[in-house]
N, C-alpha and C positions, 0 to 999 in steps of 0.2 A: 377599520384599520386598527384602532386602539384595542378592540376586542381581540383581534388576531395577535397583537403585540403581547397582551396579557397571557394569552395561551402559549405563545412562544417562550416567554419568560418562565412560566410554570413548567413547561416541558423540559427546559434546560435545568432547572433546579431539581427536577425529579431524576434526571440522568447524570448529573455531575455532583459528586459528593463534596467537591471543593467549593461549590456555590453556597455562600453563607446568607445571602439576602437577595431579594428581587432588585433592590437598588444597585447592588454590586453587579448583578448580571446586566442591568440596563446600561450602566455607565462604563463598565470595564470589559465586557465580553465582545471581542472583535467579530466573532462568529455571528452574534446577534446584530451587530452594526451592519455586517455585510448583508444579512437578510433584510433588514430595514431599508438599506439602500436599494436592494433589488426590488422590493415592493414598490418603491417610488419609481424606479426606472421602468419596471414592467408596466405600471399604469401609464406612464408617458408613452411607452412603446405602443400600447393598445390604442392610445389617442393619435397615433401616427406622428408623434413628435420624436422622430427617430434620432435626430442629432442630440436633443436634450437627454433622451433616454441613455444614449451611449456616453454622454458626458457625465451623467450621474453615476453610471456604471464604472467609468474609469476613475473618477474621484474616489469612489468607494474602494476600488482596487488599490489605489495609492495609500489609502488610510488603513486598510485591513490586511493587504496581501492576499485577498481572496477575489478571484475574478469570476463573475457570474454574468453571462450574456443577458441583456434585458428581455429577450424573447423567451428565455427558459421559464417553464411553469413549475412552481414550487408550492407544495401543500403546506399545511400548518404544522407547527411543532418541529421544524428542521433545526437540528443542533449540529453546528459546525464547531467541533472541539479543537482548540488551538488554531487550526484553520490556515496557517500560512502555507501558500502554494496550492491551495485548492482551486481547480478550474472546472467550471460548469458550462458546457457548450450551448449553442443557440437552441437546438430542438430537444434539449433534455427535458424530461418530465420527472418530477420527484413527488412521491405520495406523502402522506401524513406521518409525522413522528419518526422521521429518518434521522440517522446519525452519520456524519462524515468526519473523519479524522484528517490530520494535516497531510498535505501532499496528494490528496485524492484528485484524480482526473476523470471526469465524465465527458468523454470526447468522441470524435468521429474517426473514421479510418480513411477518409478520402475527401475529395473536393465536390462530391455530388451534391445536387440540390435536394430539397425536401428533407424528410426525416432521416437523420444520420447520427443522432446521439441516443444514448440509452434512456430507458424508462425504468425508474425504480418504483416498486410498489410501496405499500405502507409498512412501517416498522423495519425498514432495511438498515443494516449497519455495514458500513464500508470502512475497513481498517486503513491505517496510515500507509500512504504511498501506493495504494491500490489504483489500478487503471482499468476502467470499464469503457471499452471502445466499440462503438457500433450501434445500430438502431434496433436493439433487442430489449427484452424485458428481464429485469431481476425481480423475481416474484416476492409477494408479501412475506414478511418475517424471515427473510433470508439474510445470510451474513457472507461478506467477502473478506477473506483474510488479508492481513497487512502484506503489501508488496505483490499481491496477486495481479495477474493481467487477464481480465475476463474478455473473451472474444465471441462468446455465444450465450444463448439464453440460460438463465439459472431459474429452475422451478421454484415455486413457493416453499418456504420453510426448509431451505437447504443451506449448506455451508460449502463455499467454493474456495479452493486454495491452489496455489501453484502458478507456474508460468509455462504454457498457458494454463489458466485455471480449470480445475475439474471439480465436480461435485463429489465430496467425500462423506457427506452426512445428509440424510433426508428424513424429515419427521423424527429427528432425534436418534436415528439408527445409522451406524457407520456402514458405509458401502464397501470399505476396504479394510482388511484386517492387518494387524501387525503395523510395521513402520513403513509400508509401501509408499505412503504419501505423507510421512511425518515431516512437516515443514520446519520443525525445530532441530531435529537430529538428522536431517537429510545429509548423506555423505557428500563431501566436497572432493570432486575428482582431482583438482589441482593439489589439494593438501595430501590426498592419498598418494599421488605420484611423487610428491616431494618426500614423503615418508619412505616410499620404496627406494628412491635414489639415495636417501640417507642410509638406509639399511645396506644397500649394495656398497656404498662407500666405506662403511664400517667393516664389512666383510673383506673388501679388497685391502684395506689398511692392515687388517689382521694377517692376511696372507703375505703382504709385503714385509711386515715385521717378522713373521716366521721364517721367510726366506733369508732375510738379512741376518737373523740369528744363526741359521744354518751355515751361512757363508763365514760368519765370525768364528764359529766352531771349527770349520775346515782350515781357516787361516791359522788359528791357534794350535791345532793338532797336526797340521800337514795333511796333504791329500791322501797319504798312505796310512794315516793314523799315528805316525811317529811324532815326536815332539818337534815343534817348529824351531828352526835355528835361531840362536840368539845373536 
């Protein structure tokens, strides 16, 4: 267990430029504390001490803001960065050297028994706020963009973005050209509609002002073009 802990600390230091020392990571990183708590809870779970396993899990959740079911299987070198709001379901499996950011959910889509949570391969990165829901696999070396919702399998060495998520890059090659799936500059239909309404309002205001000006001229010059009576 201590050998695994040393590996976890080294993995965090390699991936987090803010980590200044192993002691800092050990004492101050809530993501590591959540993993340590899970290792204990998982061992109790395998010993069929289910209540104690869940108790350790809930105490860890209260201390770190990260909820990991005791039955989840987690490989070495997991880095949960920031971590608040991360949820990892019962039948989740996570490979080695994965990275999860805050707000990630590895969850199920129903109340079925058996395998109902995702499996992450090795070296998978899941961005902040992403949701991976269902009993499928995210392949080795793949990336899931922030706030993506993944509902189907992601092959190895791919990048998935969007809601629902689609694979946009495989083996370093873009599958879509242009900004078709640009998650940064994607158009906002609500903002577009508001801009159109603003444009229409400005045009109508100009028309009203022009008509009002014509009425003023008629009143000033008379309907027949003669001077208005004083």
